[in-house]
C-alpha positions in Angstrom: -3.5 2.6 1.4 -7.1 1.4 1.3 -9.2 2.1 -1.8 -11.1 5.3 -1.5 -14.8 5.0 -0.5 -17.5 5.9 -2.9 -20.7 7.6 -1.6 -22.6 6.9 -4.7 -22.6 5.4 -8.1 -23.2 6.3 -11.6 -22.2 9.5 -13.4 -23.6 11.8 -10.8 -21.0 10.5 -8.3 -18.1 8.9 -9.8 -16.4 8.8 -6.4 -14.0 8.8 -4.4 -15.3 11.2 -1.7 -13.2 10.0 1.3 -9.9 8.3 1.8 -9.9 5.9 4.7 -6.8 5.5 6.7 -6.1 3.7 10.1 -9.5 4.7 11.5 -9.8 8.1 9.9 -12.3 9.0 7.0 -10.5 11.9 5.2 -12.5 14.0 2.7 -10.8 13.4 -0.6 -10.8 17.0 -1.6 -10.0 19.9 0.9 -9.2 23.7 0.8 -5.5 24.5 1.4 -5.2 27.9 3.1 -1.3 28.6 2.8 -0.7 32.3 2.2 -4.4 33.2 2.7 -4.8 35.8 5.5 -7.5 37.7 7.4 -10.9 38.3 5.9 -9.8 36.8 2.5 -9.0 33.5 4.3 -12.3 33.5 6.3 -14.2 34.2 3.1 -12.5 31.5 1.2 -13.3 29.0 3.9 -16.9 30.0 4.1 -17.1 29.9 0.3 -15.5 26.4 0.2 -17.8 25.0 2.8 -20.9 26.4 0.9 -19.5 24.8 -2.3 -19.5 21.4 -0.6 -15.9 21.0 0.8 -15.7 19.4 4.2 -12.0 19.4 4.6 -10.1 22.6 5.7 -6.2 22.6 6.0 -4.3 25.1 8.0 -1.1 25.2 10.1 0.3 27.1 13.1 3.1 28.5 10.7 0.4 29.8 8.2 -0.6 32.5 10.7 -4.2 32.2 9.7 -5.7 29.8 12.2 -7.9 32.6 13.7 -9.2 33.4 10.2 -9.9 29.8 9.5 -11.8 29.4 12.7 -13.8 32.6 11.8 -14.7 31.2 8.4 -15.7 27.9 9.9 -18.0 29.7 12.4 -19.5 31.9 9.7 -20.2 29.0 7.4 -23.0 27.7 9.8 -21.8 24.2 9.0 -21.9 21.9 12.1 -18.6 21.2 13.6 -19.1 17.3 13.2 -19.4 17.8 9.5 -16.0 19.6 8.8 -12.6 17.7 8.9 -10.1 20.3 10.1 -6.3 19.8 9.8 -3.6 21.8 11.5 0.1 21.3 11.9 2.9 21.7 14.5 6.0 23.5 13.2 9.2 21.7 13.0 10.9 23.9 15.6 8.1 22.9 18.2 8.5 19.1 18.2 10.1 18.6 21.7 7.3 16.9 23.6 6.3 19.8 25.7 6.5 22.4 22.9 4.3 20.1 20.6 1.5 20.0 23.2 1.8 23.8 23.8 1.6 24.3 20.0 -1.4 22.1 19.7 -3.2 23.8 22.5 -2.5 27.3 21.0 -3.7 26.2 17.6 -7.1 25.1 19.2 -7.4 28.5 20.9 -6.7 30.3 17.7 -9.1 28.2 15.8 -11.7 28.4 18.6 -12.2 24.6 18.5 -12.1 22.0 21.2 -10.2 19.6 19.0 -8.9 19.2 15.4 -9.7 16.2 13.2 -6.1 15.8 12.2 -2.9 17.1 13.8 0.3 16.7 11.8 4.0 17.3 12.4 4.5 19.9 9.7 8.2 18.8 8.9 10.7 16.4 10.4 13.4 18.0 12.5 16.8 16.3 12.0 18.0 18.0 15.2 15.6 16.2 17.5 15.0 12.5 18.0 11.9 11.5 16.2 10.4 8.9 18.6 9.7 11.3 21.5 8.0 13.6 19.1 5.8 10.9 17.6 4.8 9.7 21.2 4.0 13.3 22.2 1.9 13.6 18.9 0.1 10.3 19.9 -0.5 11.7 23.5 -2.2 14.7 21.9 -4.7 12.3 20.4 -5.3 10.4 23.6 -5.9 13.6 25.6 -8.6 14.8 23.1 -6.7 17.5 21.3 -7.0 15.7 18.0 -9.1 12.9 16.6 -6.4 11.7 14.4 -2.6 12.3 14.1 -0.1 12.2 11.2 2.9 13.6 9.6 3.9 15.7 6.7 7.0 15.7 4.4 8.1 12.5 5.7 10.2 10.2 3.6 9.8 6.4 3.3 12.5 5.9 5.9 11.0 8.6 8.3 7.5 7.2 7.9 8.8 3.7 8.8 10.4 5.2 11.9 7.2 7.1 12.9 5.1 4.0 12.6 7.5 2.0 14.7 7.6 4.7 17.4 3.7 5.4 17.4 1.5 4.0 20.0 -1.6 5.4 18.3 -2.5 5.0 14.6 -0.7 7.3 12.2 -3.5 8.4 9.8 -1.7 10.4 7.2 1.4 11.7 5.5 0.9 15.0 3.7 3.5 15.7 0.9 4.0 17.7 -2.2 2.6 15.9 -5.2 1.6 16.8 -8.7 2.3 15.5 -12.2 5.9 16.9 -12.3 6.9 15.0 -9.2 7.2 11.2 -9.0 6.1 10.1 -5.5 5.8 6.4 -6.1 8.1 5.4 -3.4 6.2 7.4 -0.6 2.8 6.4 -2.0 3.9 2.8 -1.7 5.0 3.2 1.8 1.8 4.9 2.7 -0.2 2.0 1.2 1.9 -0.5 3.0 1.2 1.2 6.3 -2.4 1.9 5.7 -1.7 5.7 5.8 -3.5 8.2 3.7 -1.4 10.2 1.3 -2.7 13.9 1.3 -1.2 15.9 -1.6 -0.3 19.6 -1.1 0.7 21.8 -4.0 -1.5 19.4 -6.1 -1.6 21.6 -9.1 2.2 22.2 -9.2 1.7 25.9 -8.4 -0.5 26.0 -11.7 2.7 25.3 -13.7 1.5 22.0 -14.8 -1.9 23.3 -16.1 -0.4 24.5 -19.4 1.0 21.1 -20.3 -0.4 20.1 -23.7 -1.2 16.6 -22.5 -3.3 17.9 -19.7 -5.0 20.6 -21.9 -5.9 18.0 -24.5 -7.4 15.7 -21.8 -9.4 18.7 -20.5 -10.8 19.4 -23.8 -11.8 15.8 -24.3 -13.9 15.9 -21.0 -15.0 19.5 -21.3 -13.3 20.2 -18.0 -10.5 22.7 -16.8 -7.0 21.5 -16.6 -7.1 21.9 -12.9 -10.1 19.6 -12.7 -8.2 17.1 -14.7 -5.2 17.1 -12.4 -7.3 16.9 -9.3 -9.2 14.1 -10.8 -5.8 12.3 -11.4 -5.1 12.6 -7.7 -8.4 11.3 -6.5 -8.3 8.3 -8.8 -5.0 7.3 -7.2 -6.7 7.2 -3.8 -4.9 10.4 -2.8 -6.5 13.2 -0.9 -5.7 16.6 -2.4 -5.9 20.2 -0.8 -5.6 22.9 -3.5 -5.4 26.3 -2.2 -7.6 29.2 -3.8 -9.1 32.3 -2.6 -11.1 32.8 -5.8 -14.8 31.8 -5.4 -15.0 30.6 -9.0 -11.9 28.5 -8.9 -12.8 27.0 -5.4 -16.2 25.9 -6.9 -14.5 24.6 -10.0 -11.9 22.7 -8.1 -14.6 20.8 -6.2 -16.5 19.7 -9.3 -14.5 16.6 -9.9 -16.6 13.9 -8.6 -18.9 13.3 -11.6 -16.4 12.1 -14.3 -13.5 9.6 -14.6 -10.2 9.5 -16.4 -9.3 6.6 -18.6 -6.3 4.5 -17.7 -4.3 5.9 -20.7 -5.1 9.4 -19.5 -3.9 8.6 -16.1 -0.7 7.3 -17.5 -0.2 10.3 -19.8 -0.4 12.6 -16.8 1.9 10.5 -14.6 4.4 10.5 -17.6 4.9 14.2 -17.0 7.1 13.6 -14.0 10.7 14.8 -14.4 13.9 15.0 -12.4 13.9 18.3 -10.5 10.1 18.5 -10.4 10.0 19.2 -6.7 8.9 22.8 -6.0 8.9 22.9 -2.1 12.3 22.2 -0.7 13.3 24.5 2.3 16.7 24.3 4.0 15.3 22.0 6.7 14.0 19.4 4.2 14.9 15.8 4.8 16.9 13.7 2.2 14.1 13.2 -0.3 13.4 9.7 -1.8 
């Protein structure tokens, strides 16, 4: 995984602001929209973009692409300034279904393309290679500027890279201080693939950890800001979800300070067996 790019220097911009990966420049902090609906979702997207976010994450399965599209339009921010991600559900990975899903997502978003189209989850009932080739075809035909995967293990990522005839830009996976993802992070770095962290705050459960609270006190920051900064300093992009305008703004205010190496290590030391929080019945055999 390439080192994150910095768009400035000094305390006013401690970087990183984008994560480069196989031709993509993915904004290092985005708004996750899982479980946001309707006007609340549109308002959150508009609020996030006003606060400085330039990365919005949705999925066909979320049932909110229309609302995300409305928020994008209401923001007044130019289309070329916003990095929009959506995902194809694991039941729609047969090649023809994948294309139909991508086209339907664009209609709901009211966009001519997305910046990143992901396979949302692997499907063990379908061969992977045809799905990856269909994903790559979606890029070639202009439905997406970049393509990638989500919830892929090391083995699945290796298989995806071998099957792909277009660059795979990202692997979006659960990651937070309770979950050790060193194996997948290493595989992403080996392939030049960005790691995008969903559930980056561990459903807020990690925020009460004494170590994180102590570090937050030291820096005069919120525990959420400390955890998000921990992600960014690993070269990981993070997509925290919030519909609260104050928290949306707070979550974005993480580019003007840095954690020390020992603080990074203390947070990483919170990883524990059973730390995974998202494990549906169709999950792959995790690393």
